[in-house]
C-alpha positions in Angstrom: 57.3 68.8 153.2 58.8 71.7 156.0 59.2 74.9 154.5 61.5 77.4 156.2 63.1 80.4 155.8 66.1 81.5 157.9 68.4 79.3 159.6 66.2 80.3 163.2 63.1 78.6 161.5 64.5 75.1 161.7 64.0 73.2 164.7 66.2 72.3 167.7 65.9 68.8 167.0 66.6 68.6 163.6 68.9 65.8 163.1 71.8 64.7 160.2 70.5 65.4 156.7 71.7 64.9 153.2 71.8 68.1 151.3 72.1 70.0 148.1 72.5 73.7 147.4 71.8 76.0 144.8 69.7 78.3 143.1 67.3 75.3 141.6 65.5 77.8 139.3 63.1 76.4 136.9 64.0 73.1 138.9 64.7 71.5 135.3 65.2 68.0 134.6 69.1 68.2 135.8 68.2 69.6 139.0 65.8 66.7 139.5 68.4 64.0 139.2 70.3 65.8 141.6 67.6 66.2 144.1 66.3 62.9 143.5 69.7 61.7 144.6 69.4 63.3 148.0 66.0 61.8 148.6 67.6 58.5 147.6 70.9 58.6 150.0 69.0 60.5 153.0 66.3 56.9 152.8 69.7 54.8 152.7 71.6 56.9 155.5 68.3 57.2 158.0 68.9 60.8 157.5 66.5 63.7 156.4 66.6 65.1 153.0 67.0 69.1 152.9 67.2 71.6 149.5 69.0 75.1 150.2 68.0 78.1 148.0 68.4 81.6 148.2 65.7 84.6 148.1 66.2 86.7 146.3 68.6 85.1 143.5 72.3 86.0 144.5 72.9 88.0 141.0 69.9 91.0 142.0 72.1 91.1 145.5 75.7 91.4 144.1 74.9 93.0 140.7 71.7 95.2 141.1 69.9 94.8 137.4 71.2 91.4 136.2 68.6 89.5 137.7 68.2 86.5 135.0 64.5 85.8 134.1 62.6 83.5 136.3 61.8 80.2 135.6 59.8 80.0 138.3 59.2 82.1 141.3 59.9 80.6 145.0 56.7 79.2 145.9 56.7 77.3 142.5 59.9 76.4 142.9 58.6 75.1 146.4 56.4 72.5 144.8 58.2 70.8 142.3 61.2 70.3 144.8 58.1 68.9 147.2 57.1 66.6 144.3 60.1 64.6 144.3 59.8 63.4 147.8 62.2 66.2 149.7 61.6 66.6 153.4 62.5 70.1 154.0 63.4 73.3 151.8 65.8 75.3 153.6 65.2 79.6 151.9 68.5 81.3 153.0 67.3 85.7 152.6 70.5 86.6 150.4 71.7 90.0 151.1 75.1 91.9 150.5 76.6 91.0 154.0 76.1 87.4 152.9 77.4 87.0 149.9 80.5 88.6 151.8 80.9 85.7 154.2 83.2 83.1 153.3 83.1 79.3 152.1 84.6 78.2 155.7 81.3 80.5 157.4 79.0 79.2 154.7 79.9 75.6 156.0 80.0 75.8 159.6 77.0 78.0 159.5 74.5 76.3 157.2 75.8 72.8 156.8 77.5 71.8 160.2 75.5 73.9 162.9 72.2 74.3 161.2 71.4 71.0 159.2 73.8 68.6 160.8 74.9 67.2 157.5 76.2 63.8 157.1 76.1 64.0 153.0 76.1 66.8 150.3 75.4 66.3 146.6 76.4 69.6 144.3 76.9 69.2 140.4 80.6 69.5 139.2 80.6 73.5 139.2 78.6 73.9 142.1 80.5 77.2 143.8 79.9 79.0 146.8 81.3 82.1 149.7 82.4 85.3 148.6 83.3 85.8 145.1 82.2 82.5 144.1 85.8 81.2 145.9 84.4 78.0 146.9 84.0 74.4 144.7 83.5 71.1 145.3 86.9 70.5 146.1 87.2 73.0 149.0 84.0 71.7 150.3 84.8 68.1 150.1 88.0 69.1 152.1 85.7 71.2 154.7 84.0 68.0 155.6 86.1 65.5 156.3 86.9 68.2 159.0 83.5 68.5 159.5 82.2 64.5 159.5 80.4 65.1 156.2 81.0 63.8 153.0 80.8 65.0 149.7 78.6 63.6 146.4 79.5 65.1 143.2 76.8 64.2 140.0 77.9 64.6 136.5 74.9 66.6 135.5 75.6 66.5 131.6 72.3 65.9 130.5 71.5 66.2 127.3 68.6 66.0 124.2 67.5 67.7 121.0 67.1 70.9 122.6 69.3 73.8 122.4 71.1 71.7 119.7 72.4 68.7 122.6 73.8 71.6 124.7 73.5 70.3 128.6 70.1 71.2 130.0 70.5 74.0 132.5 68.6 77.0 133.4 70.5 79.5 130.8 69.8 76.9 128.4 66.0 76.7 129.2 65.9 80.7 129.7 67.3 80.6 126.0 64.7 78.8 124.5 61.8 80.3 126.3 62.9 84.3 125.0 63.3 82.4 121.4 59.8 81.0 121.7 60.7 77.1 121.4 58.6 75.8 124.0 58.9 72.5 122.6 62.9 72.4 123.5 61.8 74.4 127.2 59.6 71.2 128.0 62.8 69.0 126.7 64.7 70.8 129.6 62.1 71.3 132.0 60.2 67.9 132.4 57.2 70.0 131.5 55.9 73.0 130.2 57.0 76.6 130.7 54.8 78.2 133.4 54.5 82.2 133.9 52.2 83.2 137.1 50.5 86.9 138.1 47.5 88.3 139.1 44.5 88.8 136.6 44.3 92.5 136.4 41.8 94.7 134.0 43.6 95.6 130.7 41.4 97.5 127.7 39.0 94.6 127.7 39.1 94.3 123.8 38.8 90.5 124.2 35.6 90.8 125.9 34.7 93.2 123.0 35.4 90.4 120.2 33.8 87.6 121.5 37.1 86.0 123.2 37.4 87.6 127.1 40.8 87.3 128.1 42.7 87.1 131.4 45.3 89.8 131.5 48.1 88.5 133.6 50.5 90.7 135.3 53.4 88.2 135.5 55.5 88.3 138.6 59.2 90.4 138.4 61.5 89.3 136.7 59.7 86.4 134.8 61.0 84.5 131.9 58.0 85.3 129.4 57.9 83.6 125.6 58.8 85.6 122.6 55.7 87.8 121.1 53.5 85.4 119.6 50.2 83.2 119.9 50.1 79.6 121.9 48.2 77.2 123.1 48.5 76.0 126.7 46.1 76.5 129.6 44.9 78.6 132.4 45.5 77.7 135.7 44.9 78.1 139.4 48.0 76.8 141.2 47.8 75.4 144.4 49.4 78.0 146.4 46.9 80.1 144.6 43.3 81.6 145.3 40.3 79.4 144.1 38.2 79.2 141.1 34.9 80.4 141.3 33.3 77.5 140.0 35.7 74.6 140.3 38.8 73.6 143.0 42.2 74.9 143.0 44.3 73.5 140.1 41.7 73.7 137.9 43.2 73.7 134.2 41.5 75.1 131.4 42.9 74.7 127.5 43.8 78.4 126.6 44.7 80.2 123.3 47.3 82.5 124.9 48.7 86.0 123.4 52.1 87.3 124.0 53.0 90.7 122.5 51.6 94.1 122.7 48.4 94.1 120.7 49.4 95.7 116.8 46.4 95.5 115.6 45.0 98.1 118.3 48.8 100.0 118.1 49.3 98.7 122.0 53.1 99.6 123.2 52.7 97.3 126.5 54.1 94.2 126.4 51.2 91.8 128.2 50.7 88.1 128.6 46.5 87.0 127.9 45.1 84.1 128.3 41.7 83.3 126.7 40.0 79.9 128.5 38.8 78.4 125.7 34.9 77.8 125.9 34.5 78.8 129.1 31.9 81.6 130.1 31.4 83.8 132.8 34.7 83.6 134.4 35.5 86.3 137.0 39.1 86.1 137.4 40.2 89.7 138.6 42.5 89.5 141.3 43.4 85.9 141.5 46.5 84.8 141.1 46.8 82.3 138.2 49.2 80.3 136.2 49.4 80.1 132.7 51.5 77.2 131.2 52.6 77.4 127.4 52.4 74.3 125.0 53.2 74.6 122.0 53.9 77.6 119.3 51.4 79.0 117.1 52.5 81.8 115.1 53.9 85.0 115.2 52.3 88.6 116.3 50.7 90.4 113.3 49.1 93.6 112.6 45.6 93.0 110.8 44.2 95.5 108.2 40.6 94.8 109.9 38.8 93.7 113.0 37.4 90.7 110.8 40.4 89.7 109.7 41.9 89.2 113.2 38.3 87.6 114.3 38.8 85.0 111.5 42.8 84.5 113.1 41.8 84.2 116.3 38.8 81.6 115.2 41.8 79.5 113.9 44.3 79.8 116.8 41.3 78.9 119.5 40.6 75.8 117.0 44.5 74.8 116.8 45.0 75.5 120.4 41.7 73.5 121.2 42.8 70.9 119.7 46.2 70.5 120.5 45.8 70.6 124.1 43.1 67.8 123.7 46.4 65.6 122.1 48.2 66.3 124.7 
C-alpha cells in the first residue's frame, strides 16, 4: 500500500480512483464496511482504491482544545486500512486555511485533479468543505459535472454494544471511557489499543515482583476508565524491536490504569505487567497495550501484603482470560 502525506506525494501517473474520505478514527466496523466497498468497486472498475484522511483531527484546528480522544493514532489507522486491501492512503495536513476552502474547491483539487476519482463511496452523514457545507447530495451534483459517481452506503451497523446504538467512533470512545472493553471490541472488531513509549516510573512494580512497562501514551489517546484489565503488551509492526523477539510479539499482560492510590499517587498512568516474562528491558521502545477485559476497579489497599494478594489474583485471572481468547 502506498502512503502519501499531501497532494504533492501522489504520483503524476496515478490513474482513476475509487475514493472514500473521512477521519476514520478507530477504523471501526462501520468504517470497515465502507473501505471494503471501496476496494471491491475499485477491482470491478479496474481502478485504484484510495482512502483520504486528515492530520491533525479537524476539530482540533477549527476549535482548539476540542480534540476527541483518539481510538488509533495515524500510523495505526494506516495499518488497519492496509489490512483491508487498499491501494493507497492519502493524509491531508489539516490547517486553518484548508478548513476555509469551499466544498467545490475540495472536490476540484483533491478528487478531480489529484486522484482522478471515478467513484466516491461515503456514508449518508458525510460532510465536507468550509463549515461542513457540503453533503452527499452536493457531492453527487459536483460529480455529475466532473465525471465521477457517488455511492452512499447505509452504515447503521448495530450490535449489543451501547444498547444497540449504531456503531460509531463516538460510541467507541464512550465505551472506552466507561471501561466497557467487551462493547468496544464489538464496535471495533478487535480489542481496543493504546500506544506509547515506555518511560521510567516509580519502579514500585519491580520492587514488588511485578515489573511493569509504564507507557507514556500518544497525545489525546482514548484511555480506558481507571481499573485493572487483562490484555496484551505488544511492540507494533511500526514500532521498535523487542530485545528477545521479533516485531509484533504479543505478551499476555495484567494492565493497571489509574493513580496508584495505595501509594497516594496523583499522576494517571497506564502500566502493563508482561505475565511470566523476566529480564525485559523496554525503556524507550514504542509499545502497544491491547485491552481484553475489565477485571476490577482501582482500589486503595491498607497494606502491601493485601495489595500483593490482589495483584497475584489479577495476574492469575489475566493469564486465564488471555489463554482462553
